[in-house]
N, C-alpha and C positions, 0 to 999 in steps of 0.2 A: 732839770733834765740833762743838762750838760755834764753834771757831776756823775750821774748814773752811767752815761756813755763812757766817760773817762774811767770809771771803776771797772766796767766790763773790759775795756781795752787793757787795763793793767793786769787783770786776771788772765787774759789770753796771752799777754807778753810773758807773764810769770810762768805759765804752763809750758811755753816754748823754752824758756830758760831751763826749767827742770829737765825736760827731755834732752836738751843739748848736753846737760851736765852728766847724763848717764854714760856717755862715751869717755874715752881716755886716749892719751897718746901712747903709741907703741913705737919702740925703737928697733931698727934693724941692727945687724952686727957692725955696720959701719958708723953707727951713731946717728942715723937719719930718722927723724920722727915722721910718723904717719898717723892721722886721726883714725881711731877705731871706734866707730859709732855703736857697734854691738860687740863688746868685749866677751871673749869666751875663755874658760880656764885652759891653761897650757897652750896659749896662742903665741905665734911668732910670725915674722914677716921677713921677706928679702925684697930689696929694691935695687934695680940696675941703673936707674936714672940719676941725674944730678941732685945734689943736696945743697940748698941755699939757706944760710943762717940756721943750720941744723934741721931743716925740714925738706922732705922730698919735694922737688920742684922741677917740672919739665916733663919731657917724654921718657918713659922707661917701662919696665915690666915689674909689677908688684905681685908677689905670690904670698898668699896667706896660708899658714899651717896651723893645725891643731895636733898636738902630740907628735910633732915632727912630720906629719903627713899633709901634703898640699890639699886644700879644699876649694880654693878660689884663686884665679889668676886674672889680673887686669893688665892689659897692654895699652897704654895710653898716657894721657897727661894728668899730672897732679899739680896743684898750686898751693904752696906753703903747707904741704902735708895733707891736703884735702882733694877729694875727687872734684875737679873743677876743670873741665875741658872735655875732649872726646877720646874715645877708645873702645876697646872690646873687653868685656868681662865674661869669663867662663867659670861656671861652678862645677864641682866634682860630679854633680848629678848629670851633667851634660847640657844643662840649660845655659843660655847665653844672652847677653845684651850688647848690642853694638849701637853706639850713639854718644850723646853728650850728657855731661853731668854739670850740676851747679850746686854748691854747698852739700856735697856728698849724696846727692839725689839725682836720679834720671831727670833731665830737663832739656827740652828742645826736641829735635828730631832723633828718633831712635827706634830700634826693633828688638823686642824680646822674643826669643824662641825657646819654648819649653820642650821637655823630653817627650811629652805626649802629643806633640804636633801643634800645640797652640802657638799662635803668633799674634803679638800685639805690636803693631807698627804705626807710627805717626808721631804726633806731638805729645810730649810728656811735660807736665807742669808740676814742679816741686815734688818729684817722685811719683806722680800719679798719671796713669793713662786711663782715658775714658773714651769709649766709642759706643754710643747708644747705651745698652745695658752691660756691655763688656767693660770690666775694670781690672786693673792690675797696678801693683806698686813696687817700686825699687828704691830702697833707701829710706822708706817711711812706712809705717803700718798702713794697711789697706783701709782700716777704719778712720784714718786721718784724711782720706781722699774724699772730695765732694762727689 
């Protein structure tokens, strides 16, 4: 029975590794790397914060572009190129998230405000928000949320 449990754990760990491998590093004009968990064609970035060992690290403003047009802005903290800290993210749709991140996912206290007036505010866990039947996800697919 212990071997069965171990096998199940290995499959779960492997599935996580495959998902993580879907992303890639993207480099700004200054040579600073940022992790891109959902790469898109013709994507580029700018980063105004410090660069440590070749990775965005500290407070700054990160702007994501597709075909030269901005579609997402993050004003906050990055750690070794990853969303890890607190800040405010605004999408071109007008939706926004203000709060903390861990491992590129909303984590801890935060508030998402949608363009249709929806608000998800409270504790986020590994990218997932749940309050009764209300669910939302940032940085992970909604179907990955419990």
